[in-house]
N, C-alpha and C positions, 0 to 999 in steps of 0.2 A: 504494500500500500504506500502511496506517495502523495505529497502535497506540493504544489508548485506555485510560485508567485513572481511577478515582475513589476518593476516600477519605471517611470519615465519622468524626468525633470525637464519640462518645456523651457525653463529659463536658460539652462545651459546645454540643452540637447544631449543629455547623458542618461544612460539606463543602467539598471542593475537587476539581477535575478537571484532567486533563492529556491531551495527545495529541501524537503525532508523525506527520507525513504526508509521504510521498514520492510525487510525481506525475512520471512520466517526461516529460522535455522541458519541464516547467513549473516545477519547483522542489521544495524540501524545507523544511518548517516545523515549529516546535514551538509548542504552546499550553499555557498554564497559567493557572488562575484559581481564586480562592476564590469559592464560591457566594454570591450576594447574600444579605443578611440576610433579606429577604422570602421568598426561595425556601427558605432553611433553616427559617424559622418555619412555612411552609406544610407542609413535610414532617414537622415535629415535631408538628403538631397531630393526626396520625393516631393517636397514642397508643403508637407503637412507637419504641423507643430506637435501634435499628439501622436505618439507611437507606443502607447501603453499595451495595445493588443499584441503588437509584435514582441514586446518585452515578455509578455506572458507566454507566447509561443517559444521564445528563446529558452524560457525556464524549462519547458517540457523537453526541448531538444537537449539542453544541458544535462538533464537527468539521465537521458538515454546514453549520451556520449561519455558521461563521467563514470558510470557503474555498469558497463555492458556485461561483464562476466557475472556480476551479482544478480542481473536481471534475466540472463539468457534462459529461454524456455519456460518462463513463469507466466502466470496470470497477474497482470498489473492493474491495480485500481488507482486511478489518478484523480485527485480532487484539486480544483482550481477555482478562483473567485472572479473570473472574467467571462461573462456570458458570450461576448463576441469571440474570444479565443476558443471557448468551448464549441460554439457552433461551427467555426472554421475547421477545428480538428475533427469533429464528427462528420462534417460534410466531405472532408478530404480535399477541400479546395477553398479559395477565397477570392473575392473581387480584387483585393489589393495584391499586386504582384509580389511584394515582399512577404506578405503573410502566406501567399500561396507557395512560395519557395520553402518557407519554414515548415509549413504543414506537410509538403511532399517529403521533406527530409525526415520528419518525425515518423511517418508511416513507412518510409523505405528502411530506416534503421530498425523499426519494430519488426518488419518482415525479415530482415537479416538476422535478428536475434531470436526469431521465432516466438515473439511475444503475442499474447492475447491481451488487448487493452480495453478497459472500460473507463470512461471519463465522466465525471460528474461535477456539479457546481456547488460551492459552499460559500457562505457570506465571508467577507474579508476578516471580521473579528474572530471567526472560527477556523481560519486558515493558518495553521501553524508554520507555514513557509513564509508568510508575509513579513515577519520580522527579519528573516534572513535576506529578503530582497530589498532592504532599505539600510545599506551600510552607513549612510550619512546621517541617520537619525538616532541620536543617543538613546531615547526611550525604547525604540524598537530593538536596538542592540542589547539593551539590558534584558528585554523579553527573550531574545534569541539565546542569550547566555543562560537564562533560567531554564528554558526548554531543554537545552543541551545537558544541563546538570540533571534535571528530573528524569529524562529518558535516556541518559547515557549515550548521547549521539556522538558518533565519531565524525570529525570534520574531514570530508573527502575533498580531494583536489578537483575543483570545477573545471570542466572542459567545455569551451564555447565554440560554436561554429565560426569559421573564418569569415563567412559571408552569408547573406540571405539569398544570394544569387548563384550558389554553386551549381555548375552545370550538371544535368542528369548523367551525362557520360562519365563525369568524374566520380559521382557517387556509385555508379555501376562498377567502375574500376575498383573502387574501395571495397565493395561487397565481394567482387571476384577475388581480390587479394586476400580477404578474410577467409573465403572458402577454399582457395587454392594458393596458400602462401608460397609454395615452391616455385610459382611462376614469377615471383618478384625477388629472386635472389640477387639480381643485378643491382648494385648500389645506385646507378644512374636512374633506373626505373623507379626505385623507391623514392629517391629525391624528387623526381618529377611529380609523382603522385602526391607526395607530401606538400610540395609547393603549390599544387593546384587546390588541394583541400585546405591548406593553411595550417600552420602549426597549432593553432587553437583547436582545430578539429581532430588532430591526431595525437596530441599530448607530448609531453617531454620525453617519454620513452622512445618515440619515433625519432626525435632529434638525436638522442643518445645512440640509437641504432645506426643512424646515418654517419655520425662522427666516428664510430668504431670501425667503419668500413672504408675510411679515407686512407689511401696509400700515400706514403711519404718517400719521394725519390731524392729529394735534396739532401745534401750532406748534413745540413743543420737540422734536419727532420722538422721543418716548418713549411707551412703553406700560407701565403698572404693573399687575402681576398679583399678587394677594395683599393683604396688609395695607397700608393707607394710613393713616398717622397724621396726624390733624388737630390743630387747636389744643385742642379740647375732648376728643375721643376718636377712636379709630381706627374706620375703616369698611372694608367690603369694596369693593375697587376695582371700578369699574363694568366695566372691560374683562375682568375675570376670567371672568364668565359667558360672554361672547362668545368667549373663547379657552380654554374649559374643557378641551378635549381636549389642546390644546397645553400648558396648564399642567400637566396630569397627566404628560405626557411629560417636561417640563423638571424636574419634581419627582423623577421616577425617575432622570433623568440626574444630578441633584444627589446623590441617595442613593448612587449608584455612585461619583461623583467624590469625595464628602466623607462617607464612612460615619460615622455617629454624631454628626454635627453638625446644627445647627438652622438652619432658614431660614423666614422668614415672608413675604418679599416678593421678587418677581422683577421686574426692570426691564429692558425691551427698549429699545434705542436704536439709531438709524440715524446713521451718519456720525461716531461718536465714542463715548467711554465714557459710560455712564449717570451722571447726577448722583446725589449722595449723598442717599438718601431721609431725611426727617425721622425722627429716632429711631434711625438706624443708625450704626454705628461705621465699618465697612469691609466691602467685598465679600468674601465667603468664597470665591467661585469665579466663573468667567466662561466662557461658551461663545461662540465667534465663528463667523459664517457670512457671508462676503463683507463687506458694509457693516454688518451687524447684529450687535450684541453683547447677550447676555443675562447679566445680573449677578445674583447671589444674595445676599440680605442677611438678617441677623437684626435686626429692628426692636424696640427696647426696649419700646414700648407693647404689642406683640403677645405679649410674653413673660410678661405677668401671667396668673395662673391664671384670672381671670375673663374674659380676652380670648381665651384659646386656642380655646374652643369656637366663637367667632364669627369667628375668622380665616378669611380666604377660602380659603387652601390646605386647611384642614380641611373647609370647606363643600363644596369641589369633590371631596372624596374623596381628596385627596392631602396629608394632614398631614405636615409635615416638622419634628417636634418632638423 
């Protein structure tokens, strides 16, 4: 049994989602997340200020993406407090294109997990997921903490979709990969699929799996992605084109880990921490997978206005400025 909730702040065009899940014999969890900036921006571009229905649908999708193995093959009863989101989900479609994309993703993932789903409506005061969907409201957060203590909820890592417009072919490839993982042994194919789905949709474990499969041919066992500053001027690192999809995934991971911060260069290293790139002060963040470390840097040469358009991360479609 699960409860889901979503919220949308029209003043600054941001959203958040929450969920509470009980699975008999498997455990009980809570989930809470602010929607990534890219996802909020996408919804705001439709010209409508209120996107609460879409936030509610996000919450249901987050629930399925975050605990797929805990839900696989079960009968799932979902309670939510938005009549509009309920009707969209039950109809399997929506007049709003973005709602339609989210509804399609919900039912596609449900089919992939062999779920039987029943959805009902509950008043907001009776929705135990509502406090988890309002991370900016102190009274709601106190309520969420109390529910977590009373029901011994385990906080699960929330997984959000990368977009409301993920192409059907991409979702089909993801389902195929889940059913026949042997077909996706090639690292490049894994990276391509992850880039299309977005790291928010596949989770940190996918990023770690991709990093573990990077090969290092250089003597210093490092690979530089993005801006490389030389004595005269900066250039696009040669490895960036070769690892374009992996670079997109890592950029998305950086956005989620360090919202609002800038990154021009990503250095991958095997067997130790990456060396300080020329023009960089310190690493802003790092991801580790086994023996491989990915460090994110802001390089001074890439920060000049004339250089931004030529920076490799911008050229590969993943600017982090």
